[in-house]
C-alpha distance (Angstrom), angle and dihedral (degrees) to the residues before:
residue distance angle dihedral
N1 . . .
S2 3.79 . .
E3 3.81 93.5 .
P4 3.89 110.5 105.7
P5 3.79 114.1 -117.5
Q6 3.81 116.7 -104.3
K7 3.78 91.7 -110.8
M8 3.76 91.0 55.1
K9 3.81 90.8 49.1
E10 3.81 89.9 54.9
L11 3.81 91.6 49.8
L12 3.76 92.4 50.3
K13 3.84 89.9 49.9
E14 3.81 91.8 47.0
F15 3.84 93.5 52.2
Q16 3.78 99.2 34.8
D17 3.79 89.8 123.0
I18 3.85 87.8 72.5
L19 3.80 92.9 44.1
P20 3.76 101.3 62.7
D21 3.77 129.4 176.0
D22 3.76 92.0 -134.5
L23 3.79 141.2 10.9
P24 3.81 118.5 -85.6
N25 3.84 118.9 -106.2
E26 3.81 92.6 -109.7
L27 3.78 141.0 67.8
P28 3.79 119.2 -83.8
P29 3.86 116.0 -101.4
Y30 3.79 120.0 -89.7
R31 3.74 110.5 -90.5
T32 3.78 135.9 -172.9
R33 3.68 92.8 -70.8
Q34 3.85 142.4 20.9
Y35 3.75 127.4 -152.1
E36 3.80 111.8 -101.0
I37 3.83 125.8 -176.7
V38 3.80 109.2 -141.4
E39 3.79 112.4 -173.1
V40 3.77 130.2 -160.8
P41 3.83 113.6 -94.7
C42 3.78 117.9 -78.1
S43 3.79 93.4 18.7
K44 3.82 118.3 158.7
P45 3.82 124.2 -145.4
T46 3.80 111.0 -83.6
F47 3.77 117.4 -124.9
R48 3.80 128.6 178.4
T49 3.84 125.8 172.4
P50 3.82 118.6 -116.0
Y51 3.77 118.6 -88.4
Q52 3.81 121.1 -118.7
L53 3.80 109.3 -99.1
S54 3.81 133.3 -163.7
P55 3.83 120.6 -111.1
M56 3.83 87.6 -107.5
E57 3.82 91.3 52.4
L58 3.82 91.0 48.4
V59 3.86 90.5 53.5
D60 3.80 89.6 50.0
M61 3.80 92.9 46.2
K62 3.78 93.8 52.2
K63 3.84 89.8 51.1
W64 3.82 91.3 48.6
I65 3.82 92.9 49.8
E66 3.76 92.6 49.4
Y67 3.80 90.3 48.7
L68 3.76 93.9 49.4
L69 3.80 92.2 47.1
A70 3.77 91.0 49.7
K71 3.81 90.8 51.4
G72 3.80 92.1 48.9
L73 3.82 92.2 -120.3
I74 3.77 97.0 122.2
R75 3.82 135.9 26.6
P76 3.86 134.8 -167.4
A77 3.79 111.3 -79.5
T78 3.84 137.4 -147.5
S79 3.76 94.4 -175.2
P80 3.88 130.5 145.4
Y81 3.80 86.0 -137.6
S82 3.75 120.6 80.7
A83 3.79 136.2 167.2
P84 3.90 127.4 -172.3
V85 3.74 127.1 -113.5
L86 3.81 123.8 -124.5
F87 3.82 135.7 170.4
T88 3.80 132.2 -128.1
P89 3.82 124.9 -167.6
K90 3.79 120.8 -109.0
P91 3.84 122.0 -140.9
D92 3.86 89.1 -103.0
G93 3.79 92.3 56.4
S94 3.80 97.1 -104.3
L95 3.81 123.8 118.4
R96 3.77 131.2 -104.6
M97 3.75 118.3 -149.9
C98 3.83 112.0 -133.6
I99 3.78 133.8 179.7
D100 3.78 117.3 -135.5
Y101 3.83 101.8 -133.8
R102 3.82 95.9 163.5
A103 3.82 93.5 118.3
L104 3.82 92.0 49.6
N105 3.84 92.0 43.0
K106 3.75 91.4 53.8
Q107 3.80 93.2 64.4
T108 3.79 97.5 34.8
I109 3.83 116.6 106.3
K110 3.79 106.9 -116.2
N111 3.78 124.3 -118.1
K112 3.83 112.5 -133.6
Y113 3.77 97.9 -161.1
P114 3.79 106.6 146.3
I115 3.78 121.1 -103.3
P116 3.91 110.0 -149.4
R117 3.78 119.2 -99.7
I118 3.83 110.4 -115.8
D119 3.88 92.7 -138.4
D120 3.80 90.6 53.7
L121 3.82 90.9 51.8
L122 3.82 91.8 49.1
D123 3.80 91.2 52.3
Q124 3.83 88.8 62.4
L125 3.80 91.2 59.6
L126 3.81 99.6 56.4
E127 3.87 95.9 111.3
A128 3.75 97.6 28.9
M129 3.86 120.5 117.6
V130 3.78 105.1 169.6
F131 3.79 124.5 55.3
S132 3.80 137.3 -174.1
K133 3.75 123.3 -174.8
L134 3.79 125.0 -154.3
D135 3.78 123.9 -168.8
P136 3.85 112.2 -171.6
W137 3.76 113.2 -128.9
S138 3.83 105.9 -104.4
G139 3.80 88.0 -23.6
Y140 3.84 95.9 -170.1
W141 3.77 89.4 57.6
Q142 3.86 88.9 61.0
V143 3.84 88.6 73.5
Q144 3.80 116.5 75.3
M145 3.83 122.3 -138.6
A146 3.79 118.7 -110.8
D147 3.79 109.1 -107.3
N148 3.80 92.7 -120.0
S149 3.81 91.3 56.0
I150 3.75 104.2 44.1
H151 3.83 94.0 93.3
K152 3.80 92.3 51.1
N153 3.79 93.7 65.3
A154 3.81 94.4 56.4
F155 3.82 117.3 140.4
Q156 3.78 129.4 -164.2
T157 3.80 129.6 -133.2
R158 3.77 137.3 165.8
Y159 3.79 86.3 -100.9
G160 3.78 94.4 55.5
S161 3.81 141.9 -79.3
Y162 3.82 121.3 -60.3
E163 3.75 137.9 178.6
Y164 3.77 131.2 -151.6
L165 3.81 120.9 -117.3
V166 3.74 89.5 -165.5
M167 3.81 132.3 49.1
P168 3.85 108.9 -74.7
F169 3.75 127.3 -152.7
G170 3.78 115.1 -100.3
L171 3.82 102.3 44.4
T172 3.69 113.5 124.9
N173 3.83 100.4 -121.7
A174 3.82 97.2 37.7
P175 3.79 96.9 102.6
E176 3.76 93.2 49.2
T177 3.86 92.3 46.9
F178 3.80 91.5 49.7
Q179 3.82 92.9 45.8
A180 3.87 90.5 50.9
E181 3.77 91.5 49.7
I182 3.79 97.5 46.7
N183 3.84 88.8 45.9
H184 3.82 89.2 54.7
I185 3.77 93.1 48.8
L186 3.79 95.6 48.0
R187 3.80 99.4 30.5
P188 3.88 95.5 119.8
L189 3.77 90.3 57.3
L190 3.84 99.2 45.5
D191 3.83 113.0 116.2
E192 3.83 88.1 8.3
C193 3.85 105.4 73.8
V194 3.83 106.6 -32.7
V195 3.77 136.5 72.8
L196 3.79 122.3 -172.7
Y197 3.73 132.0 -157.7
L198 3.84 112.1 172.4
D199 3.81 105.2 -64.6
D200 3.81 96.3 -12.2
I201 3.80 113.9 97.9
L202 3.79 118.2 -170.2
I203 3.83 121.2 -168.7
Y204 3.75 115.4 -161.8
S205 3.81 138.9 -178.9
R206 3.79 142.6 159.3
D207 3.84 93.0 -112.1
M208 3.81 142.6 -0.8
Q209 3.82 92.3 -81.6
């Protein structure tokens, strides 16, 4: 039966303030860590010219920039760093705006924080019968950039240069940083009723109680 039980409906209604339909128009709170870009010694600012985009991609890019500015997640930039924008298709046929940070990633010192093994996570679910899945809304954007690294994530468009104030997708250590932060937040529940894999949160139990 795919219909949620009445008790679950009541819980969703009670906590609807933490289950929003959209992001708030402000930065996320400071957490235990910020995203810092640490480059290898003697690195120079990376700069790549913008890619050619189709008329449809330009329309989407303008909408995305206006949305991110309205949410306070980016700001205009005057940085010596610059990465180009590209688009990838989503399963529903719409476009996802991405930043090509490959040049910056190449000279970024890698974070070796461990990502969980899938087989270890599956072992924890052997006796579970009830599952609930949570997917944080734009989870990476819930981690603020370190002040000394904001200018390094700058990207260039025909509408100007901008830089993220939150951790964008595409940076080399973003998955490890998010995994470390979500592990810290939910540490008391790990191996008890929660398994984590990057921005996927699975709650499990033997019964509805």
